N, C-alpha and C positions, 0 to 999 in steps of 0.2 A: 504494500500500500504506500502511496506517496502522500506527503504532507506539505502544505504551503506554510511558510513562516513570514512574519512581518516584523519590521523594526519596532521595538517597544517604545521608542522615543517619538518617531514621526509617522509610523504606520505604513511606511513604504514596503511593498511586497518584495521580499528579498530573494527567495528561491524556493524550489521544490526539492524535497529530499525524502529518502526512504528510511525504513527501520535500520538501526545500527549506525546511523550517520553521526559524525562528530565534526563540526564545521566551525571555523573561525573566519569572520568576514567583517569588512568595514562597510557600513551603509553608504551607498553612493549619494544619497540625498542629504543626510545630516552629519555624515562622517564619524558616527559613533562606532566603536569596536564592539562586536557582538559575538558570543559563543553560543552555538546551537547544538544540542544533543538530542537524539531521538533513539529511544530504547524501549522495545515492547509496547509501542503506541503511546508512550509518555514523552512529551516534548518539553524540553527545558530551554528557555531563551534567557541568556544572562548578558546584561550590559557590563562591559569591562570598564572599571573606573581607573583613570590614569592621573598621575600628578602632572600639573603644568609647571614646567621649569623655565 
């Protein structure tokens, strides 16, 4: 089964992925770094916090 994921910040549709996927991506719209994990139908979308230097 394929799942669609969206950016938790701006709602931009990021990608389509299947079970067992581990993805690190930067949103092309808002430039946030996001980690997406799909395991047994459970989808986890995490925004990565970074320090501004």
